[in-house]
N, C-alpha and C positions, 0 to 999 in steps of 0.2 A: 437704486432708490428704495426698492423693497427691503434690501439689506440694512440700509440706514434707518428706515422706519422701525424695523425689527429691533435694531440696536437701541433706539430711543425708548422703545416700549419695555425692553428687558430691565433696564437699570432701576426704574422706580420700584420694582419688586422688592429690592433690598435697601436702596439708598434712602427712601423716605420712611423706612421702618423705624428709624431712630432720628431724633433731632440732630442736625448736622453739627451743632455746637457741642453736643455730647460726644460725638465721634471725635471731634478735635480734642476734647478733654481727655478722651481715652488715649489718643495719640500722644498728647503732652505728658501723660503720667505713665506711659508704657514702661520706660526704663526703670523709673523709681519704684513703681508698683511691683514689678516682677523681680527686680534685684533684691528688694526687701524680703522676698520670700524664698531666697536662695542662700543656703547656709553651708559653711565649712569648706568651700572651695579655696584652693590656694590662690590668694591675690598676689602675693609677692613672696619670693623665697631666695635665700642666699646661703652659701656655706659659711660657717664661722671660721675665722682665721686659725684658731687652735683646734686640734683634734679632728674628729670626723663628723661633727654635728652640723645641723642646719637651723637657721632661724626662718620662720615664716609668719605671715599675717593672714588673717581670715575674718570673715563676718559670721558671727554666731547669733543666736537669739538675744544674747546680751549686748551685742554691738561688735565693734572691732576688737579682736583679741590677737595676742602674739604667743607663739609656741616655739619650743625647742624640740627638734627631732634628734634623738640619740640612737644611731644605728647599732652601736656596740652593745648597749644594754637593752635595745629594742623597746624604747619607751618614748612617749611624748609628754612633755611637761609645759605647763603654762608659765609665762614669766609675769612678773609684776611691772616690769619696765620694758620698754621697747629697745631691742638691740638692733642697731642699724649699721651693718658692715659695709654699706655701699661707699665707694670712694667719692669724694667731691668731684663734681663735673667741672672740667675746665672750660672757660670761655674760649672757644676756638674762632670766634668772630663769624662773619657771614660766610656761608658755604662757597660763595663765588670769589672770595678774596684772592687776588693774584699777588703772590709773594715774589718780589723781584730778586730775592737771594742776595741782598746787599746789606745784611745785618752787620752791626759793628761788634757783636759779642764774640770773644775768642773761644776756641775749642781746645781743650787741654788734652795732652797725650795721655795714654793709659797709665804710664808710670808717673804722671804728674810732674815731670821735670821740664816740660815745654808747653808753650801755647802757640796755636796758629791763629792768624787773623788776616782780614783783608783791609788794606789801606790803599786808597786811590786806585782801586780796581786790581791790585796785585796781592799775591800771597806772601805773607811774612811769617816768621817764627821768632819767638823770644825764648832764650834759655832762662828758666826761672831761678837758677842758681847764680849764674854770672851776670844775668840781666842784659846779655848781649843780644842784639836783634840781627836778623838776616833776611834779606829780600830773596825770595825763591823764584818769583816770576817777574817779567819785565815788559810783557806785551799787553797788559791789561789797560783798560781805559774806561771812562764813564759810560761808554756806549757798548763795550764788550769787555766784561770784567770776569774775574775769577769768583766763583760762587762762594758765599759764606757758609754753605753746607759742605763742611770739610770732614774727611774721614781718616783718622789715624790708623795705621796698622797695629795689630796687637803687640808687636815688639817695639812700638814707639819710634821706629826708624823711617817710616814712609808715610806719605800723605797722598790721598787721591781726592780731587775735587774736579768740578767741571768748569771749563771756560763757558761763560754764560752770555748769550746775546739776547737782551730783552727786546720787547716790542711794545708798541702803543696798545693800551688797553681800552676797549670799548667800555663806556659807562652807562649804567641804568639810572636815569633821572626820574625821581618821583616827587609829587607835590602832595603834602598833607594839607588838605583844604580846611580841616577843622581841628587844629591841635588843641589839646585840653588846657594848655598853660598860656595861651595867648590868642588874640583875635586874628592876627594876620597869618596867612599860610606859611608853612615851612617847606624847605626842600630837603631831599635826601639823595645821596649818590652812592652807587655800588659798582665795583668791578663786575663786568658781565660780558664774558666772551661768548660770541655766538658762532654758529656753523659758518665755516669759510674764513673766519678771522685768522690773521697771522698769529703764530705761537712762538714762544721763546725757543731758542736752540741751545742745547747743551752738548759739549764735547768733552769726554773724560781726559784728564791729564794727571799723571802720577809724578811725585817728587821724592827724591832721596836726598835730604838736606846734607848729610855728611859727605856725600859724593858730588854735591853740586850738580845733581843729575835731574834733568827734566825729561819725562817720557810721555809725549803726546800719542794718543791712539787714534788711528784712522777708522772712524765709525761709518760703516756703510749706510747710505741714505740718511745721513744726519739731518739734512735739510727737510726731510719728510717725517720727522718725529712728531708724535703726539705727546709722548712723555718718556723721560729717562729717569728711572726710580730704583729704589731698593739697593742702593750701593752698599756693599759689605765686603769685608776681608775674610780670607780663609784663616783658620786659627794659627797657621804657621807663617803668615805674612808673605806668602809667595805670590799670591794673585788676589785680585778683587773681582767681584761680579756685580752686574747690574742688569735691570730689566729694560728692554727697549720695546716700546709700543709704537709701531709705525702708524702714521696717520692714515685713516680709513679702517683701522682695526682689523686688517686682514693678515697681518704678520706680527707675531709677538715672540721676542727672542730674549733668552738669558745669555749674556756674554760673560766670558772670563777674560780679564786683562792680565797678560803675563808680564811681570815686572822686568824679567831678564831679557826677553826678546822684544818687548814693546808691541806684541801682536794680540789681536782679539780673536777668540774662537768661540763658537756658539756651543753651549751646553744643551739648551733646549731651543727648538725653532718650530713654533706653531704657525701654520698657514691655513687660510680658509678662503674659498672663492666668494663667500658671503661676509660673515663677520666672526671674529673670535670674541666670545662672551667673557671678556677679561675680568669682569666683576666677580666671576665665580672661580677664577684661577686660584690655585693654592700651591705653595711651595714650602718644603721643610728640609733643611740641610742636615744630613747624617754624616758629618765630617770625619768621624772616626773610621768610617767604612767607605769614604769617598762616594757617597750616594745622595740622591736627591729625590724626595717625594714630590710628585707633580700631578695636577688634575688636567685632563684633556678630554675634548669631545671628538677626537680624531676618528674613532670607530663609529660615530653616530650617536653615542651616548656618553654622558659625563662620568669618567672613571679615573681611578688612581693608577699611576705608573711609577715604577722605580727606575731611576736613571743612574748610570755610571758617570760620575762627575768627570773622571779623567778622560774618557773617550767621547762623552756626549751621546752614548748609545742607550737605548732602553734595555735594561736588564730583564725586566719582567712587568707585564701588565697585571696589577694586583687584583683588580676587580673587572668583571666583564658580564655582559648580558643586556637585555632590554629593560634596564632600570638605571637609576642615576645615584651617584654619590653627591648628596646635596652639600655637605660640609664636613670638614674634619674637626673633631673636638679635642683630641689629645693624641700625642705620639709619645711612646716610651722607647727611647733608643736602646736601653739596656735589654728589655724583653723583646724588642722589635715587634711591638704591637701598636695598633692604631684603633682609636675609637672614632667612629664616623656615623653620620646620619645618612640613611639611604631611603629612597622612595621608589615604589613600584616593583620591589623584588617579589612580593606576594601577589601573584597574578589575579587572584580572585577578589582582590580588594581595590579600593580607591587608590590609584597610583600616586596621589599627592600626599598620602599619609606618611608622616615622618616616623621612622623606626631607627633604633640605635643598634649598631653592630660592632663586633670585636674582631679585628683582623690580625692574624698572625702572619707576618710578612714571609717568613722562611717556609712555613708549612703551606701557606696559601689558603688556610681555612678561615671561613667567615662564620661567626656565631651570632645569631640574632639575640640580643639581650632583652628586647621588648616585643615579644611575639604577638601580643593581643591585637585584635583588629581595632585600631584606633590611632589617633594622632598623639604621639608621645612627647610630652614636654618634660625634659629631664634636667635636673640640677645635680652636678657632681660635688662630692666633698673635696676639700683642698688636696687630700692625698690620693684622690681618684680610686678609693677603695669602695665607696658607697655611692649610690645614686637614689634620689627621690624622683619617682616617676608618676606624673599625673597624666593619665591617658583618657582621651574622650573622642567623641565625634560631634558634629553639630547636632546630631540626633540622639546623642547618648551622653549623659552627664559624666563627669570625671570619676575615675577610680584612682586612689592614691596608694602607692605601695613603695616600700623601701627595698632596694635590690643590692646584691653584690655586683660590682663591676666586672669581676672575674668571669662570671658565667651567667649573669642575669637572674640568678635564683632570687625569688622573693623571700626576704628575711622576715619581714612582718608587714602587716597592714594596719596603719594607725586606726584607732577606734572611731575617731571623728571623720566620717566620710561625707562628701558633698551630698546635700539633701535638697531636692527640688519640690518636695511634697506640697509646701504651702503655695508656691508659685503655680503649680499645676492645679491645685484646688481653686485658685483665683482666676484660672482661665488661660494660663500660659500654654501656647501650642508650640511643640517642637518643629523646627524646620525639617524638611525632607531632602535627603540626598537623592539626586536623580541623574541618570546617565542615559545618553542617546548617541547615535552615530552622527558624525560630522558631515562635512560637505562631500567627502569621498565615499560615504556609505560604509566605511570600514573603521575609522578611528573613533574610539570612545571619547566623548566630550562629557566632562563632569561639571555639575553645578548643584544648586540647592533651590528649594521652593519654600517660601514663607507665606502662610495663610493667616487670615484674621482670627482672633481669639474666638469669635462667635461664628466661625466658618460653617456654612451650610452647603453641602455638595449639590443640593438641588438648585442653587442659585448660580448666576453668572457673575464673574468678577473680571474687570479689566486687568491686564498684566502690565507691571512696571519692572523694567530691568535696571538694576544698579550696575554701572559698568566702570571697570578700570582695566584697561587692556595693555598697560605698560609692559613692554617685552622684558623688562629687567626682573620679572618674577612671575609667579602665579598668584592669584588674588582671592579666589573663593575661600572663605574661612573653612578650616578643617577641625578646629577644636570647639568645644561647646562654649557658648556665651549666650547671655540673655538678649543682648542688643547687638544688632548688626545694622549697617547702613540700610535704611529702608524698612526696618522692623516696624517702626511706628506708623508707617504709611499703610500697613495692612489694616490698622484699626479704622481707617477711613473707608474701607471696602475694596481694597486692592489685593491682588496676589503679587508678591515681589519675588524676583528671581535674580540669582547671581550665576555667572557662567565663566569658565575659562576656555576660550576658544583657541584655535591655532594662532601661533604668533607669540604666545606667552611662553614663559620659561618652565623648566623642571619636568620636561618630557624629552622626547628625542630631539636631536639636532634638526632633523627635517621638520618636525612640528614647530620648532622655534623659528626656523628660517623663513617661514611664511611672512614674517613681519618685515623682512629686509627690503629697504627702499619702498615700503608698501604699508606705512602705518595706517593709512585710511582703511585698509582691510579690517583691522581690529578684530579679526575672527568672526566677522558678521555672518558669513555663510554658515558657519558652524552654530552660531548663536540662534539664528533664525531656524535652522533645522532642528535644534534642540527644543526650542519653544514650541514649534509645531508638533514635535513628537510628544512633548508633555501634554499639550492640548488634546492630542489624539487619545491619550490615556485618561486625561482628566477633563471631562466635559465642562466643568465649572470655569475653566480658563477661557475667557473671551479674548480672542486674538485678532478680532477685526480692528480693535483700537489698542495699540501697544504703546506705552510710554517708556522713556529712558532718561536717566540722569547720571551725572558724574562730575568729578572735579579734576582739574589739572589735565593730565593725559586723558582722564575719563571725561573731562569737559570737551576736549577735542573730539573724542569718540562719540559723545552724546549728540553733538551737533552733526558730526559726520554721518550718524545713523539716519538723520532726516535728509541730508543732502544726497547720500549715495544709495539709500534703501528706503525711499519714500513710500514704496508699495507696502512696507511692513511696519515701519516705525512712524507714528503719527504725531507724537507729542514729545518734546525733549527739553530738558533743563540742563544747561551747560555752565558750570561754574569755573571761573579762572582758567579757561582752556588755553593750551598752547596750540592755537588754531592754525598757525603756519610754522613749520619746524625750523624755518630760517630765522624766526624771531626768538627762539628759545635758547636755552643753554647749550653750549657746544658739546660737552661730554656725553650728554644723553642722546642728542639728536644725530650727531655724526656716527655714533655707535650703531644706530639702526638705519638711518637714512643714507649713510655713505658720504665719502669725500673723494674727489671734489664735489661741490654742489652741482647736482644735475637736475634734469627736468622732472625727476620724481618728486622733488620738493614741491613744485607747483601742482603736480597732479594730486598730491595728498593735502593741499592747502584748503582749509575751510574758507579762507578769504577769497582765493581765486575762484572757488566753486560756490560762493554764497548765492549766486543767481539761481542755483538749482533748488533753493528752499521751497518746499510745498507744505510741510506740516506746521504745527504750532511750536514756536521756539521762544524760550526764555533764556537770556544771558545774565549771569550774575558775576560781578567783578568787585574785588577789593581794591580800592584806589592805591593802596600802598603795597600791593603784591610785589615782593622782592624775590619771588621764586620764578614765576613766569611773567615776563614783561607785560604789564597791563595794556600796552599798545596793541598786543596781539588780539585782544577782545575788541578794543576800540576800532581796529582796522576792519574787523568783521562788521561791526555796527555801521561803519562808514560805507562798506560795500553793499550791505543790505539796503541802506537808505538810497544809494545810487540806483538800485534795481527796484525801488518802490515796494520793498517787501514788508509785510506786517510781522512784528515781533515785539517782545517785551524785554526791557533792559533795566536791571537793578544794579546801580552803583552804590557801594557801601563805603562811605567816608571812614578813614582811619583803619579799615580792615586790610589784612594782608592776604596771603594765599589761603582761601577759605571756601568752604561749601556754602557759606552765607550766614552762619550763626543762627540765632533764634529767629531773626527777621527773615533771613533767606529761607529758613525752613518753612516758615509760614507762607511765604510767597510761592515756594515750590508746591506745597500742599494745595494752595488755592488754585494754582495753574492746572494741576492734575485733576482736581475736583471739577473745575469748569470744563475742561476739554475731554476728560475721559468719563466722568460721571454725568456730564451735562447739567450740573447744578451751579448756582452762584454761591460763592463763598460768603460766610457771614460778613456783615457790615462792621468791620473792626473799628471804624471811627466813632461808632455809636456805643462801643463797649464802655 
């Protein structure tokens, strides 16, 4: 009781020092005010198609301007017109669309003399000179047919495609209650496969039309496939390869199909007792030397390996150590060099900072092209001779340099460098990078702290955490920006923090594995330890009342914080959360929660555990969310009502997967102001 009274007494010291409406105004204008005082940073940059030049756009004191960087002549010139080299974006449809591989379009042979097509479930070809047609398969049907994804061999003499067994598709049904063009509601329908649902089955089959030869391949565990992808032929048309991802994501294999013997052999076979992070896999075929570049986490860290295609053996591990290869940017087969992004190689720095490296495969040497302590955002020229490097940290504005790709040498530094002077003079406060030990007392956990522009270290500020703990990446920003999620909340009198706890990606495999079948963990033991360590160093952080908010997987975690750690997190706002992983998309949830569906799904469910709610909860939902099934949030609402729990629910008509937009932002602020600052929000209906 004494602690609570002390808490209530502390907040008026700062919260009544300014009119609350003025604080809301400061929050509203945060982004515009400070962005308008930040000049010359690269907003967008692209290589030009011809030569070695780059086009970029920036904000100067004059407004938006466009410039050309010429690395050869070491100069930057202003354009009078905007050059936009970006390709037009294709409409790929909704991300969840299930393609049944029964298209009618033909596929032409490389020599343009034949076309292959599917008719009544079977594979046919037509000779384009004689116009004669030939049926190649005879066992197809409407219920199990040959795929319209057909692959000709380079010599135009062979075809491989899969016999495809479709399955029923689950549908996501949505109701638009308030359409703009009519009075009555509308409905929408989307393919939406969920964990545990049946999946299509593909079995590879090769055809040699001139020999009337059909070669079926016996694929091990075909019925247990999650996907069969990346079908390709070798340049000599002797074999084809494909990737097989076994359902449960614990085995990932690259197979080669021998046309002469009809046998499959594995070139690469990745196995894991937890999960294979297949989103980060990479392959590059060096066919002239019968080699394959591959990324694996088999030694506990994500690294590059060189395979012998013929034997399926590893010839050499190209990178090694307690750091990761985050991505490969370019491979030059002639010079046998690789440009890649690495993280964590410099032990004294933030292990998430991206740096660029040049690897010589034969010598095994690795050269850091971007050694400065920062997160390097690099754009390469079309010929990969030059690179524009804008490097920064959340607590350091960017520096822009033009480098040689060969050795990373800085060729010149454009005269117009990012300038934050005006924003700083107007009160902008840099975030602080902070690190502390995690749950094990040994592992470094990294995050950042954002404080109000009128910050006073003698005062106390409640803490709000913005959370996104999706295991598919790490999420704390590493490059400088004016605005981050939660930045404007600081103007209301909060300290806002971001943290990457265990279970997120881009560290060791062991660090990542914490999430497996355990998404409710969300790194909370590390997050709580980190916040406590920060409060131990900074007395202005009031952690008797901690708030948290997030969207999507972050919405799941924000509510989970209140359910599973009520002793620490007191107030939460969860937007469009995937509150039960059985209700969400298959590919994301089976990757981390496993297959077959087990009891772990229930253990991690905010619906099943809704009765545990103790703190203050607000749920936000877009009624037309076609990313996470809106029923996931509504089932939480239903369960909370069953248990007579108090909470707030904001349904936004016409909105999709959203943090809430302007209205949701205001509701979130009001909720934190009421429950963390103990003040009533302005009466908006009287405005």
